[in-house]
C-alpha positions in Angstrom: 16.8 19.3 9.2 18.9 16.5 10.2 19.7 14.6 13.1 15.8 15.8 13.7 14.3 12.9 15.7 11.7 10.5 14.2 8.1 13.0 15.8 10.4 16.7 15.6 10.9 14.9 11.6 7.5 13.5 11.7 5.8 16.6 13.1 7.9 18.9 10.8 6.1 17.8 7.1 3.1 18.1 9.6 3.9 21.5 10.0 4.8 22.1 6.3 1.0 20.5 5.0 -0.4 23.0 7.6 1.4 25.5 7.1 0.0 24.9 2.7 -3.8 24.0 3.8 -4.0 27.4 5.7 -2.0 29.1 2.9 0.1 30.6 4.7 3.9 31.6 3.3 5.9 30.6 6.2 5.9 27.7 8.1 5.2 29.4 11.8 6.1 27.8 15.0 2.7 27.5 15.8 2.9 24.9 12.3 5.3 23.9 14.2 2.7 23.0 17.6 -0.2 21.4 14.8 2.4 18.7 14.3 3.3 17.6 17.9 0.0 18.2 18.5 -1.2 15.6 16.0 2.0 13.1 16.8 -1.5 10.8 17.5 -3.1 10.5 14.1 0.6 9.8 13.5 0.6 6.8 15.4 -3.1 5.3 14.4 -1.5 5.4 10.6 1.9 3.9 11.6 -0.8 1.0 13.8 -1.2 -0.6 10.3 2.6 -0.9 9.4 3.9 1.7 8.1 7.3 2.2 10.2 9.5 0.2 11.0 9.2 -1.3 14.3 12.2 1.7 15.3 10.3 4.8 13.8 7.1 3.9 16.3 9.0 2.4 19.1 11.1 6.0 18.7 7.1 7.7 17.5 5.8 5.7 20.5 8.3 7.1 22.8 8.5 11.4 22.2 4.5 10.4 22.1 4.1 9.2 25.7 6.8 12.5 26.8 5.1 14.9 24.8 1.9 13.1 27.0 3.0 13.3 30.3 4.0 16.4 29.8 0.3 18.5 28.8 -1.1 16.2 30.8 0.8 17.8 33.5 -1.3 21.1 32.0 -4.5 19.4 31.3 -4.0 20.0 28.0 -4.9 17.8 25.4 -4.3 17.7 22.0 -7.9 18.0 19.8 -8.2 20.7 21.4 -5.3 22.3 21.3 -5.5 21.7 17.7 -8.6 23.1 17.0 -7.9 26.7 19.8 -4.5 27.1 17.3 -6.4 26.2 13.7 -9.2 29.0 14.9 -6.5 31.6 16.7 -4.7 31.2 12.9 -7.2 31.8 10.6 -6.9 31.3 6.8 -3.7 33.1 5.7 -4.2 35.0 1.7 -1.0 33.5 0.4 -1.2 31.0 -2.5 2.0 29.2 -3.4 3.5 28.9 -6.6 5.8 25.6 -6.4 6.0 23.4 -4.2 8.6 24.7 -1.8 7.6 26.2 1.6 9.5 27.4 4.4 10.1 28.2 8.5 9.2 32.3 9.5 12.2 33.8 11.2 
């Protein structure tokens, strides 16, 4: 998983947390989309000085590109995240470790 951009790495971490929280055995495509759509929340946290300037600028640039693309389709990341979570619902997997893998 090396060679990911700043935003992709953060989105991946969010996806893994989302999969565990929603009790799925694997990180599914939908979890990755939720991670990507959560970058706006990370920008709010990043403004508190928790990222280096280089990371913050990279995140801002990638987030702006994402917003531009989604804006063309009149998609809002908050509503998109909520709809995906509704559609997926809760899983029933109880993890015995802190490791979660990507689905096929």
